[in-house]
C-alpha positions as CSV (number, residue, x, y, z in Angstrom):
1,M,255.9,4.6,8.9
2,V,256.4,7.7,6.9
3,I,252.8,7.6,5.7
4,S,251.6,7.2,9.3
5,I,253.5,10.3,10.3
6,L,252.2,12.3,7.3
7,C,248.7,11.3,8.3
8,L,249.2,12.5,11.8
9,V,250.6,15.8,10.7
10,F,247.9,16.1,8.1
11,L,245.2,15.3,10.7
12,A,246.6,18.0,13.1
13,T,246.7,20.6,10.3
14,F,243.3,19.7,9.0
15,A,241.7,19.8,12.5
16,E,243.4,23.1,13.4
17,G,242.1,24.9,10.3
18,T,238.4,23.9,10.7
19,D,235.8,23.4,13.4
20,I,236.5,19.6,13.4
21,N,237.8,18.4,16.7
22,N,238.3,14.8,15.8
23,A,238.9,13.6,12.2
24,Q,240.2,10.4,10.6
25,V,242.1,11.0,7.4
26,S,243.0,8.5,4.7
27,L,245.9,9.6,2.4
28,T,247.6,7.6,-0.3
29,F,249.7,8.4,-3.3
30,L,249.1,6.3,-6.4
31,G,250.2,6.7,-10.0
32,G,250.9,10.5,-9.7
33,D,247.7,11.2,-7.8
34,C,246.8,12.0,-4.2
35,I,243.9,10.1,-2.8
36,L,242.5,11.9,0.2
37,N,239.6,10.3,2.0
38,G,238.7,8.4,-1.2
39,E,238.8,11.5,-3.4
40,T,241.4,11.5,-6.1
41,M,243.3,14.6,-7.0
42,S,245.9,14.9,-9.7
43,S,249.3,16.1,-8.8
44,Q,249.7,19.9,-8.6
45,S,245.9,20.3,-8.4
46,V,244.0,22.5,-5.9
47,M,240.6,21.6,-4.4
48,W,238.3,23.5,-2.1
49,N,235.6,21.9,0.0
50,N,232.7,22.9,2.3
51,R,235.0,22.9,5.4
52,C,236.6,26.2,4.4
53,V,239.9,24.8,3.5
54,Q,242.1,24.7,0.4
55,I,243.8,21.4,-0.4
56,K,246.9,21.2,-2.6
57,C,248.3,17.9,-3.9
58,D,251.9,17.3,-4.8
59,S,252.4,13.6,-5.4
60,N,256.0,14.0,-6.5
61,A,256.9,15.3,-3.0
62,R,254.3,12.9,-1.5
63,K,252.7,15.9,0.2
64,V,249.2,17.2,0.7
65,E,248.9,20.8,2.0
66,I,245.8,22.0,3.7
67,T,245.3,25.7,4.3
68,G,242.6,27.0,6.6
69,C,241.6,30.4,7.9
70,P,242.8,33.1,7.9
71,P,244.5,33.1,4.5
72,T,247.8,34.9,4.0
73,D,247.6,38.2,2.1
74,E,249.4,36.5,-0.8
75,D,246.9,33.6,-0.8
76,F,244.0,35.9,-0.6
77,L,245.2,37.9,-3.7
78,K,246.0,34.7,-5.6
79,Y,242.6,33.1,-4.9
80,Q,240.3,36.2,-4.6
81,D,238.3,35.1,-7.7
82,N,237.2,31.8,-6.1
83,P,233.4,31.5,-5.9
84,Y,231.5,33.0,-2.9
85,G,231.5,30.6,0.0
86,Y,234.7,28.8,-0.9
87,W,238.1,29.4,0.6
88,P,239.2,32.1,1.3
89,H,235.8,33.8,1.1
90,C,234.4,31.5,3.8
91,C,236.9,32.7,6.3
92,P,235.7,35.2,9.0
93,G,236.5,38.7,7.7
94,Y,237.0,37.6,4.1
95,Q,233.4,37.0,3.1
96,R,232.1,38.9,0.2
C-alpha cells in the first residue's frame, strides 16, 4: 500500500516537472538501492536524464525525489557545473 502511494505521488511529481502528461513509473527499494523504471541507483546518489529532471535516491528513507524546472536558487548554485543540456541548464531561462 505504501509503495502504491509513493508511486502515485512520484508519478504526479514526475509528470508535473516535465512535458509528460501520462507516465507509468516503477519504483522498488532493494538492498540499499533505488530501482526506478528498471534503472538502479545507489542510495544517496543523484542522476540526471534527458527529461530535464534531477533524480535523488534515498533508500534508507525509501524515497526518490524528482526535481524539475525551474530549479531553486540554491539548487542552481549547487549544480551549476553540470554539463550543458542537463538539469538545471535544460530549464527555460537557465540554459548556457
